[in-house]
DOROGU-592436 format. One record per residue (C-alpha): x negated, y, z negated. Coordinates in pm, 1 decimal. Layout:
<tiza east="X" north="Y" up="Z"/>
...
REM end
This chain:
<tiza east="-21832.9" north="9672.0" up="6033.5"/>
<tiza east="-21711.7" north="9881.8" up="6317.0"/>
<tiza east="-21518.9" north="10107.5" up="6076.4"/>
<tiza east="-21824.1" north="10160.6" up="5862.6"/>
<tiza east="-22037.0" north="10232.1" up="6165.0"/>
<tiza east="-21789.8" north="10498.3" up="6278.6"/>
<tiza east="-21808.2" north="10669.8" up="5940.8"/>
<tiza east="-22186.8" north="10660.6" up="5930.1"/>
<tiza east="-22211.8" north="10781.1" up="6285.8"/>
<tiza east="-21975.5" north="11074.1" up="6212.6"/>
<tiza east="-22158.8" north="11181.1" up="5892.3"/>
<tiza east="-22497.3" north="11161.3" up="6061.4"/>
<tiza east="-22375.7" north="11374.0" up="6353.1"/>
<tiza east="-22230.2" north="11638.4" up="6112.4"/>
<tiza east="-22558.9" north="11662.2" up="5926.6"/>
<tiza east="-22746.6" north="11700.3" up="6243.8"/>
<tiza east="-22512.9" north="11975.5" up="6367.3"/>
<tiza east="-22543.9" north="12148.8" up="6036.6"/>
<tiza east="-22918.4" north="12154.3" up="6056.8"/>
<tiza east="-22911.7" north="12279.7" up="6413.5"/>
<tiza east="-22678.8" north="12559.3" up="6320.0"/>
<tiza east="-22900.6" north="12672.8" up="6039.6"/>
<tiza east="-23213.0" north="12651.8" up="6244.7"/>
<tiza east="-23107.5" north="12826.1" up="6560.1"/>
<tiza east="-22840.7" north="13071.2" up="6432.9"/>
<tiza east="-22991.4" north="13270.6" up="6139.1"/>
<tiza east="-22790.4" north="13532.8" up="5954.4"/>
<tiza east="-22777.1" north="13882.4" up="6105.5"/>
<tiza east="-22846.2" north="14029.9" up="5765.4"/>
<tiza east="-23197.3" north="13877.2" up="5736.7"/>
<tiza east="-23511.9" north="13863.4" up="5938.1"/>
<tiza east="-23486.5" north="14229.9" up="6071.4"/>
<tiza east="-23715.2" north="14527.2" up="6038.3"/>
<tiza east="-23460.6" north="14766.0" up="5888.5"/>
<tiza east="-23535.0" north="14899.9" up="5537.1"/>
<tiza east="-23266.0" north="14889.1" up="5275.0"/>
<tiza east="-23169.0" north="15237.3" up="5156.5"/>
<tiza east="-22878.4" north="15154.8" up="4925.7"/>
<tiza east="-22882.7" north="14804.3" up="4763.7"/>
<tiza east="-22505.6" north="14811.3" up="4700.6"/>
<tiza east="-22218.9" north="14896.0" up="4940.6"/>
<tiza east="-22119.0" north="15263.6" up="4952.2"/>
<tiza east="-21774.6" north="15409.4" up="5024.8"/>
<tiza east="-21794.3" north="15647.0" up="5320.3"/>
<tiza east="-21542.0" north="15932.1" up="5287.1"/>
<tiza east="-21505.1" north="16165.1" up="5587.5"/>
<tiza east="-21320.0" north="16485.3" up="5576.2"/>
<tiza east="-21116.1" north="16556.6" up="5889.7"/>
<tiza east="-21089.6" north="16922.6" up="6000.2"/>
<tiza east="-20788.3" north="17040.6" up="6192.4"/>
<tiza east="-20835.5" north="17413.4" up="6179.7"/>
<tiza east="-20989.7" north="17424.1" up="6534.5"/>
<tiza east="-20677.8" north="17276.0" up="6685.2"/>
<tiza east="-20456.3" north="17513.9" up="6485.6"/>
<tiza east="-20649.3" north="17816.7" up="6597.4"/>
<tiza east="-20656.2" north="17706.3" up="6961.3"/>
<tiza east="-20282.3" north="17640.2" up="6949.6"/>
<tiza east="-20218.5" north="17991.0" up="6807.9"/>
<tiza east="-20427.7" north="18145.6" up="7086.6"/>
<tiza east="-20247.0" north="17937.6" up="7349.3"/>
<tiza east="-19911.3" north="18041.7" up="7205.4"/>
<tiza east="-20019.0" north="18406.9" up="7228.8"/>
<tiza east="-20111.8" north="18379.0" up="7593.6"/>
<tiza east="-19799.3" north="18183.8" up="7680.6"/>
<tiza east="-19582.8" north="18448.4" up="7515.4"/>
<tiza east="-19761.3" north="18717.6" up="7715.7"/>
<tiza east="-19724.8" north="18522.2" up="8038.2"/>
<tiza east="-19357.9" north="18472.1" up="7982.7"/>
<tiza east="-19269.5" north="18823.6" up="7868.2"/>
<tiza east="-19486.0" north="19041.6" up="8089.0"/>
<tiza east="-19637.7" north="18838.4" up="8376.3"/>
<tiza east="-19699.4" north="19139.1" up="8603.8"/>
<tiza east="-19868.4" north="19345.7" up="8341.3"/>
<tiza east="-20116.2" north="19066.6" up="8252.9"/>
<tiza east="-20208.8" north="19042.5" up="8620.2"/>
<tiza east="-20273.3" north="19417.5" up="8637.4"/>
<tiza east="-20501.9" north="19392.7" up="8330.6"/>
<tiza east="-20697.9" north="19113.6" up="8496.0"/>
<tiza east="-20734.6" north="19288.6" up="8835.4"/>
<tiza east="-20827.4" north="19622.6" up="8675.0"/>
<tiza east="-21160.5" north="19469.5" up="8560.1"/>
<tiza east="-21272.5" north="19414.0" up="8921.2"/>
<tiza east="-21097.4" north="19718.0" up="9081.1"/>
<tiza east="-21168.1" north="20071.7" up="8966.2"/>
<tiza east="-20863.4" north="20196.2" up="9152.0"/>
<tiza east="-20638.8" north="19944.8" up="8979.7"/>
<tiza east="-20794.9" north="20045.2" up="8647.7"/>
<tiza east="-20722.0" north="20410.7" up="8700.6"/>
<tiza east="-20360.5" north="20335.8" up="8805.2"/>
<tiza east="-20310.1" north="20133.0" up="8491.2"/>
<tiza east="-20462.2" north="20403.9" up="8285.8"/>
<tiza east="-20228.8" north="20666.6" up="8437.0"/>
<tiza east="-19935.1" north="20446.0" up="8343.6"/>
<tiza east="-20008.7" north="20531.3" up="7976.2"/>
<tiza east="-20134.3" north="20190.0" up="7884.5"/>
<tiza east="-20139.6" north="20244.2" up="7504.7"/>
<tiza east="-20341.4" north="20028.6" up="7262.2"/>
<tiza east="-20043.5" north="20013.8" up="7026.8"/>
<tiza east="-19811.1" north="19837.6" up="7268.9"/>
<tiza east="-19716.2" north="19474.3" up="7204.7"/>
<tiza east="-19907.7" north="19344.9" up="7504.3"/>
<tiza east="-20228.3" north="19525.3" up="7398.6"/>
<tiza east="-20203.1" north="19405.6" up="7037.3"/>
<tiza east="-20150.4" north="19040.7" up="7133.8"/>
<tiza east="-20432.1" north="19044.1" up="7387.7"/>
<tiza east="-20657.5" north="19207.2" up="7128.1"/>
<tiza east="-20573.7" north="18936.6" up="6879.0"/>
<tiza east="-20637.1" north="18667.3" up="7135.6"/>
<tiza east="-20970.4" north="18818.2" up="7228.9"/>
<tiza east="-21088.7" north="18834.4" up="6864.7"/>
<tiza east="-20988.5" north="18478.1" up="6793.9"/>
<tiza east="-21149.4" north="18345.9" up="7115.7"/>
<tiza east="-21478.7" north="18536.3" up="7085.6"/>
<tiza east="-21510.5" north="18450.8" up="6715.3"/>
<tiza east="-21465.3" north="18084.4" up="6804.4"/>
<tiza east="-21741.5" north="18115.6" up="7073.3"/>
<tiza east="-21976.9" north="18286.3" up="6827.8"/>
<tiza east="-21908.5" north="18024.3" up="6559.2"/>
<tiza east="-21974.2" north="17738.7" up="6801.9"/>
<tiza east="-22292.9" north="17908.4" up="6924.6"/>
<tiza east="-22412.8" north="17958.6" up="6568.0"/>
<tiza east="-22329.9" north="17594.4" up="6487.2"/>
<tiza east="-22508.5" north="17468.6" up="6803.6"/>
<tiza east="-22829.6" north="17668.9" up="6751.2"/>
<tiza east="-22817.0" north="17673.1" up="6366.7"/>
<tiza east="-22877.9" north="18047.4" up="6332.9"/>
<tiza east="-22709.6" north="18169.4" up="6013.6"/>
<tiza east="-22465.4" north="18062.0" up="5736.6"/>
<tiza east="-22605.5" north="17718.0" up="5700.2"/>
<tiza east="-22449.7" north="17659.6" up="5359.6"/>
<tiza east="-22095.2" north="17746.6" up="5465.0"/>
<tiza east="-21834.2" north="17525.1" up="5632.4"/>
<tiza east="-21734.3" north="17580.6" up="5990.6"/>
<tiza east="-21402.6" north="17732.6" up="5884.7"/>
<tiza east="-21580.9" north="17986.4" up="5661.3"/>
<tiza east="-21815.0" north="18070.2" up="5939.5"/>
<tiza east="-21522.9" north="18130.2" up="6175.2"/>
<tiza east="-21348.6" north="18350.8" up="5924.3"/>
<tiza east="-21672.7" north="18549.6" up="5882.2"/>
<tiza east="-21708.9" north="18601.4" up="6259.2"/>
<tiza east="-21349.5" north="18702.6" up="6294.8"/>
<tiza east="-21410.5" north="18971.8" up="6038.1"/>
<tiza east="-21736.3" north="19081.7" up="6205.8"/>
<tiza east="-21581.7" north="19110.9" up="6554.0"/>
<tiza east="-21284.1" north="19302.3" up="6423.4"/>
<tiza east="-21507.4" north="19539.7" up="6227.4"/>
<tiza east="-21739.3" north="19595.0" up="6527.7"/>
<tiza east="-21450.6" north="19708.9" up="6749.3"/>
<tiza east="-21297.0" north="19926.9" up="6477.3"/>
<tiza east="-21635.4" north="20101.9" up="6432.4"/>
<tiza east="-21663.0" north="20132.7" up="6808.0"/>
<tiza east="-21326.1" north="20299.5" up="6840.7"/>
<tiza east="-21396.1" north="20536.0" up="6550.8"/>
<tiza east="-21735.3" north="20632.7" up="6690.5"/>
<tiza east="-21575.7" north="20688.8" up="7027.4"/>
<tiza east="-21328.4" north="20934.3" up="6882.7"/>
<tiza east="-21595.8" north="21111.5" up="6681.5"/>
<tiza east="-21816.1" north="21159.7" up="6987.7"/>
<tiza east="-21517.6" north="21273.2" up="7194.0"/>
<tiza east="-21438.3" north="21534.5" up="6930.7"/>
<tiza east="-21802.5" north="21656.5" up="6920.5"/>
<tiza east="-21837.8" north="21666.4" up="7298.6"/>
<tiza east="-21487.2" north="21798.5" up="7357.0"/>
<tiza east="-21430.4" north="21546.2" up="7630.7"/>
<tiza east="-21122.1" north="21356.2" up="7526.9"/>
<tiza east="-21028.5" north="21240.9" up="7873.9"/>
<tiza east="-21353.0" north="21055.3" up="7926.3"/>
<tiza east="-21336.7" north="20908.5" up="7580.6"/>
<tiza east="-20979.2" north="20777.0" up="7636.9"/>
<tiza east="-21067.9" north="20625.5" up="7976.2"/>
<tiza east="-21386.8" north="20464.7" up="7839.0"/>
<tiza east="-21196.3" north="20320.8" up="7539.6"/>
<tiza east="-20929.9" north="20190.2" up="7777.8"/>
<tiza east="-21188.9" north="20008.1" up="7986.9"/>
<tiza east="-21359.2" north="19863.7" up="7677.2"/>
<tiza east="-21029.3" north="19717.3" up="7562.4"/>
<tiza east="-20931.7" north="19588.1" up="7908.0"/>
<tiza east="-21259.2" north="19410.9" up="7958.4"/>
<tiza east="-21233.4" north="19258.8" up="7611.7"/>
<tiza east="-20882.6" north="19131.0" up="7683.3"/>
<tiza east="-20993.5" north="18974.7" up="8013.5"/>
<tiza east="-21292.5" north="18807.4" up="7858.0"/>
<tiza east="-21060.7" north="18635.9" up="7604.8"/>
<tiza east="-20845.2" north="18499.1" up="7890.3"/>
<tiza east="-21134.3" north="18381.4" up="8110.5"/>
<tiza east="-21337.6" north="18194.1" up="7848.5"/>
<tiza east="-21040.4" north="18040.1" up="7668.6"/>
<tiza east="-21039.9" north="17728.3" up="7886.0"/>
<tiza east="-21410.5" north="17684.4" up="7820.7"/>
<tiza east="-21347.1" north="17708.0" up="7444.6"/>
<tiza east="-21091.1" north="17429.6" up="7474.3"/>
<tiza east="-21336.3" north="17217.3" up="7661.3"/>
<tiza east="-21601.9" north="17278.6" up="7397.1"/>
<tiza east="-21370.4" north="17142.6" up="7134.1"/>
<tiza east="-21204.8" north="16847.3" up="7297.1"/>
<tiza east="-21417.0" north="16726.7" up="7592.7"/>
<tiza east="-21645.9" north="16427.7" up="7580.6"/>
<tiza east="-21901.9" north="16590.8" up="7802.3"/>
<tiza east="-22214.4" north="16773.1" up="7673.8"/>
<tiza east="-22148.3" north="17107.0" up="7509.8"/>
<tiza east="-22409.6" north="17275.6" up="7728.3"/>
<tiza east="-22186.0" north="17235.5" up="8030.5"/>
<tiza east="-21934.5" north="17478.3" up="7879.9"/>
<tiza east="-22130.6" north="17684.2" up="7620.4"/>
<tiza east="-22384.7" north="17834.2" up="7856.8"/>
<tiza east="-22129.1" north="17934.7" up="8124.5"/>
<tiza east="-21916.3" north="18097.0" up="7854.9"/>
<tiza east="-22219.0" north="18297.1" up="7725.1"/>
<tiza east="-22310.4" north="18388.5" up="8088.2"/>
<tiza east="-21958.1" north="18507.4" up="8158.5"/>
<tiza east="-21956.7" north="18722.2" up="7846.1"/>
<tiza east="-22290.4" north="18874.7" up="7939.9"/>
<tiza east="-22170.8" north="18936.7" up="8290.4"/>
<tiza east="-21854.9" north="19115.2" up="8177.9"/>
<tiza east="-22054.2" north="19320.1" up="7932.5"/>
<tiza east="-22295.2" north="19434.3" up="8206.4"/>
<tiza east="-21998.1" north="19505.6" up="8437.0"/>
<tiza east="-21839.7" north="19715.6" up="8165.2"/>
<tiza east="-22156.7" north="19913.4" up="8116.7"/>
<tiza east="-22172.0" north="19977.2" up="8494.8"/>
<tiza east="-21802.5" north="20079.7" up="8492.8"/>
<tiza east="-21873.9" north="20336.4" up="8225.5"/>
<tiza east="-22165.7" north="20470.0" up="8417.0"/>
<tiza east="-21963.5" north="20502.8" up="8740.2"/>
<tiza east="-21673.0" north="20681.6" up="8563.4"/>
<tiza east="-21908.5" north="20928.2" up="8395.7"/>
<tiza east="-22112.7" north="21013.1" up="8700.6"/>
<tiza east="-21850.5" north="21019.9" up="8975.6"/>
<tiza east="-21546.1" north="21139.5" up="8792.4"/>
<tiza east="-21667.6" north="21347.0" up="8504.1"/>
<tiza east="-21990.9" north="21492.7" up="8652.1"/>
<tiza east="-22193.4" north="21423.8" up="8339.2"/>
<tiza east="-22569.4" north="21404.7" up="8340.9"/>
<tiza east="-22736.8" north="21069.8" up="8347.9"/>
<tiza east="-22930.1" north="21146.8" up="8031.1"/>
<tiza east="-22606.0" north="21213.0" up="7837.9"/>
<tiza east="-22454.2" north="20897.4" up="7977.0"/>
<tiza east="-22753.9" north="20694.3" up="7869.8"/>
<tiza east="-22743.9" north="20846.0" up="7517.3"/>
<tiza east="-22369.0" north="20787.0" up="7500.9"/>
<tiza east="-22397.0" north="20419.5" up="7601.0"/>
<tiza east="-22680.7" north="20366.1" up="7358.0"/>
<tiza east="-22488.7" north="20516.0" up="7070.7"/>
<tiza east="-22180.8" north="20302.9" up="7139.2"/>
<tiza east="-22315.5" north="19981.6" up="7292.6"/>
<tiza east="-22682.2" north="19900.4" up="7286.8"/>
<tiza east="-22802.7" north="20030.8" up="6951.1"/>
<tiza east="-22506.7" north="19902.3" up="6736.7"/>
<tiza east="-22534.5" north="19554.9" up="6897.1"/>
<tiza east="-22909.3" north="19529.7" up="6821.5"/>
<tiza east="-22857.4" north="19655.0" up="6466.4"/>
<tiza east="-22581.8" north="19405.6" up="6404.2"/>
<tiza east="-22778.6" north="19108.7" up="6535.0"/>
<tiza east="-23081.3" north="19209.6" up="6327.1"/>
<tiza east="-22867.3" north="19252.7" up="6016.6"/>
<tiza east="-22699.5" north="18912.4" up="6053.5"/>
<tiza east="-23021.9" north="18725.6" up="6116.4"/>
<tiza east="-23201.6" north="18882.0" up="5823.7"/>
<tiza east="-22933.0" north="18875.5" up="5560.9"/>
<tiza east="-22745.1" north="18550.9" up="5641.9"/>
REM end
């Protein structure tokens, strides 16, 4: 009898525990307010993109190569942005745009600024909604390159018309130096935008403010050079800057927003 009692006691306890488990521990897949969208399981396939890391590595390699090969020259380029005297000394040293340092810095600037524009466009959802991020980046690389080619061409045309080649060369030199420095300064912020876990606003807005500040400083530099060194009237300076800076920028922004 004791053996039978043990069996009955065990079976009764198991049934009771089974009922308790069912009553107090319902399934997580029932009894909720979520609506079923797909009645059957779906395979989620994600496409990993690595082009951002490749582009940033190329830019980093360019700056490392410049730092190793010509460390003093890169320091002069950086200080010439904030010192007019240093800028004129570097200009007198026949700093040509076709030299290796200038070409590498120019390529780095185009890649960095295009990355910033692409991220800004992605963040605010401005244009090119139906294109991938890589296609957007390639488009902005082309746009930035085309803008500066047109700027250089217009500068040479205006210099030929006004017969003031010296002012044109110095202005073009300052444009290129400021562009090179912008690429170097905002490159760490671009890296943070891509790889940091913090909000993008912490790095995007400072990068845009830095670009706007350098742009205003470059405009002021051109005004100082024209008035103090070349003795040109303020009206001509204003028209010159509008023809090369303000008007083309406004037309480009309007064109992109309307057509893309």
